N, C-alpha and C positions, 0 to 999 in steps of 0.2 A: 297389597299386590293390584294391579292394575284390574279396571273390570275386564277388557278384553283377554287378559293373560285367565283369569277366574271363569270364565266363559268357553276359552279355549281348554281350561284344563279338563271343563266339566263335560263338554263334548269328548274330549276323549275317553273319560272315563266311562261315559253312557255306550260308547262304541264297543270299547274291551271288554265292557260287563256282557254290551249284546253277544259278540264274539264268543267269550265264554259260555255264557249260555247255550247258544247253539252246538257249541262242542260238548257239552254235558249231555245235552239232547240225543247228540248222535250218540255218544259214546254209552250211555247208559239206557240205549233202546231197546235192548233184551229185556229190562224191567220196565220201562217206563209204558211200554207197547201195549203189554195184557193188563195193565193198570189202567189206560187211557180207555183201552175197548171195554172194559169192564164198568167203567163209570157210567161210559156212552149207553151200555146196555142197561144200566141200572135207571138210569134218568129215564130210559124209554119204558120200563117195566114199572117203576116206582107208581106212578098212577094206579096200576092194576092192585098191586099191592095194599093201597091205600083202600079198595074196596073191600076186600077183605077184612080189614081193619075195622071197618065199620059195621062189617058183618059180625063183630067182638070175636074174629079169631086173629092168633096171633102172626105177626110179621112171619116169622119164621115158616108157619103152616103154609100162609100165602105165597112167599117163596118160593117154596118146594113147588107147588100144585102148578104155580105159573113156570119155571121152570123145566117142569116135565113135561107139559103142554108145549111150549118155545122149543124143546131139544127135539120134541117128538116131531112136529112141524117140520124142522130143519133138517131131521133123519130122512123124512119123508121125502122133502125138496132132492137132498143129495142122491137120495137112491132111484129118484126116477131122473135125473140126471145123469146118472152112472152108465147106464144103458148106453143111450147116443154119444156119452164119450169115449166109452168103449169103441165104439163101432167106428164114431171119426178117427180115434188114435189109430187102429187097426189100417186105415186107409189114407193118413195122412202120410206116409213116405209115397205112395202111389200120386198123390195130390199135389203135394210140394214139387215132386220130378216134371209132372204136367204143368204146373203153372211155371215152372224154371223155364220149360222146353218154350211155352207161348212168350214168355217175356224175352226170350232170345231171339224169336221172332219180330216182337215188336223193336228190340234193338237194332234191327238189319236196315232201315228207312232212316234212322237218326244216327247211324255209322256212316253210311252213303253220303249223308249232306256236310256231316263233318269232316270228310274226306276230299269233298269236293270243294267245301271254303278252305281247306289248307292249302291245296293246291294253288287256290287263287292265290292266296296270300304267301307262297312260295316263289308263283311267277312275278308280283310285284315287288317282292322284297330281294328275290335271286337268291334265298337261302331253302334249303329243305326245308318242307315241310313235316311234320311228325308221322304222316303215312309213308315219305320216303326213305330210301335206304340212303344212308348216310355214307362217306366215302370211307373206305376198309382202311382200317389202323390196327389190323388183326398183325401180330408177327411173322414175321419170315423164314423159313429154313435157310441158313446159311450157305449151305452145301448146294443148294438145287435152286433158292430162290423162290421157293413156294411159299403160299401164304400158310401158317400152320394151322391144325385144324384146332378149333375153340376148344377148351374145356368143356362139357356140359355139366351144368349147374343141377345137383341133387334135386329129384322130384319130390314132390310129396303126394301123399295119397289124398286123393279129395276126400271133403267132407262128408263122414256119413252120419248114420243115425246116433255114434255117441254125442254128436253136439247136438241133437234134439236133446238126449237127455240131462247133458249138461245146463242147458237152457232152462230146463225145466225145473232142475233143481236151483238153479241160482234164483229164479222168480218164486217159487213156491215153497224151497226150501225140501227137506226131507220128511219123509210122511213121520219117523219119531217124533221131528222137532213140531211138527205141524199138529200132529194130536196133543204131545204135552202142553203147548200151546192154549190150545182148546180148553184143556183141562183147566189151566192157571186162571184163563177167562172164566170159564163156567163157576169155578170155586170162589173167586172173589167175587163174580157180581152177585151169588148165593149170599156171602156174607155182607157184602153191603146193603142188600134188599132186606135180609134178616134183621139188620143193626138197626134199620127205621130212620129216624128224623137224630139219631144219637150223635152223628159227626157235627150236625147242625146245629144242636143243642150245644155241644161243647164250643162248637165257634163263637155263639152269641155269648156265653158265657166268658169267653175271654176277652171279646172286646171291651174295651172300657166305655164308651160313648152310647148313649142309647140311641144317636143318630145314625152309628155304624151299626148297631145290633139290627135296626130296623131294615140300614141298605142292606145287610147281610141276608136276611131275609128276602128281602124283594128281589136280590138278585140271583138267590139261588131258586126260588120258585120261578122268575121270568126263565132262566136259562132251562130248568125243567121241563117246563111248557113248551119253549121253542124249539128245543132239540127233540125232545118227543113228538112233535105234529110234524117237525121235518122228517124225520125217519119213516114217519106211519105214512104221508103224505108222499113222502118219496117212493114209498114202499107200493102204495096203488097205481102210481104214475109208470113203475117200472112195469109191473102186475099188465097194464093195460098196454104197453108198450109193446113188453114179451110177446102178448096175444096179437096182434097186430103185425110183429116182423115174423114171428113163426108163419102166420096165415097168408103173408105175401109172399115166404120163400116157397110155400106150398105150391100157391098158384103159378110161382116162377119156375116149379121143378128143380129146385132148388136139394140137394140130396141133404138127409135129417134136417126138415125142416123144424122139428120138435129142439132139436139140439142149440138152434138159433134163438129160438123163441126163450129158451131156459137161459142161453148165454147173455141176452139181451137183460134180463130181469137182473142177472145178478151183476154185470158190468156196468149199469147206467146208475149204481151207486158211487160209481169212480168217474166224478166228471171228467170231461175231457180226454182223459187215458182212455176209459173203457168204451167211449163211443170211437175214439181213433183204433183201439183193437178191433173191433167188431169190424170198421170198414176195412181194414187188414186183411181179416181173416177169411172177410164176403168176397173180397176182390181175390185170393188166393182160391178160394172154391170157385167163383165164377169161372178164371181162367182154365182151371182144372176139367168144369164139368162140360163147357160149351164150348163148341167151334167159332162160334161168330162176335168176333171183337164186342160188337155192339152189346150182345145179349151178355157176355161175360161181366162187362161193367153193369149192369141193370142191377144185381143185387145189393152192392153198395152204394147205387144211386138210392134204391127206394128206402133204403135205411136209411140214408142222408134226410131222404124228404119227410119222414116219418119222425124223426127225431128233431128236426127243423121247424117241422108243424105243432109239435110238443112244446118244445122249447120256447117257443113263441106265442103260444093260443093256450096251452094248457097251463104251463107253470107258474106263468103270472097270475094266473085266477086262485089256481091251486094254494100256492103257498101263502099268498095273501102279503100286505105291504110291509109287514112286520119280520117275515123271514128273507125279505128282498135285500142280496148281496151285491157288491159292484162286480160284472163279469172278471175284470181286469185282476182285480184283488185275488177273486175265486182261483183265476187260471192259476196265478201267480203261488197263491197259497197251496195248491193243488201240488204242482211242482216243487215247492220247498216242502213239502212235508214228506212228498215220494222222494227225496234227495236223501231227506234224514232218515225215514221209518219204511222204504219201501210200500208196497201194496197198502198194507196197514194203513201208514199215513196218510196215503193219499185217500182212501175210504174216509178216516179222520177229520180232513182237512178242513172241509164246509161246516160242523160241529164245532170245531175248533175254533174258526172265525165267527162264528153267528156267537158262541161264548163270549171273544174278546170284543165285540159289538157292542154285544149288553154289558159287559163291565163299562166300555168307554161310554155308553148311555148314562150311567149311574155316578161314574166318578171323573170329576172334573182334571184330574191328572191322565187320564186316559182319553178324554175328548177328541183329539186328534187323530186317535186308531179310529175311533167311531166314524167320524168323517171321512177317514178314508175308505173305510170298508162299506159304506152306506152306499146305497143304490143311487 
């Protein structure tokens, strides 16, 4: 077989294998998402378990203590968020109605300009514009020569609160499914933490060559170190950013400033998509809360200013050189994993990309991946 034909066949096999892998990731998302989240939290909490092991305590005891503390902190966080969220949800219908009314007022100047442009175009071409009435083509009554009355199209009821509930269910799933998923992640995280380095030891024993064993240990150690550092640094940055946003919203007299600070802390774990959600929500709240257009757009502008300063001044120093990834690759990766696994996929996107970057740095076969993901 000619070399070109072999190369083309190899490329085709790679493409088909990639598409098959993507399809498998999508089809198995209900199984793979809890596993991926558990592996992420295991990498984050494993250094703490090692401290217990150095103190002559078993990994199971250390895992239990750490998970109890971790779940306690998470419960306190959710409890502090429950009150502001409940108040905001109660006011959400009025907020969205006021924002929609203000947006309709903003559309009138645009519609006026559009209508004027269409009239100018119709005068130049001699054809009726979109805003002008077209010649009547209604059927006429054969007996009297009058135009028959057009049949009215069935009207549909305007969208109401049911749509809001449907959207919430699509994004976050039902309460039962969410609780079941959390339980799966917690149990699997506990089992992985309690097992210690068992799986790494098994992997080292399976690999045939000494060089491969050494590389496996180095990759595992560096991945754990990088991912845990990323999560810790991100949490600290989000905490500071949430405090600044909450304080800024309070100074601007935006309703529920505590809610916006807490949402900033949580949503900023999802690159790009979390920030976009905050901008949209703050814009709607600003339109509903303030009469002046300039003041209405001030909350999202202040949020964007704080986020921009954080991304350009704080993050490059806090993350360090080892954690820097190509922004374009991160953006594409977030969209890709969000399309596959939804919100959990967007949350996992950066740790997955960081892991791929580490693999590319150590394995020659994946060097091109490391070069593309690098800053």
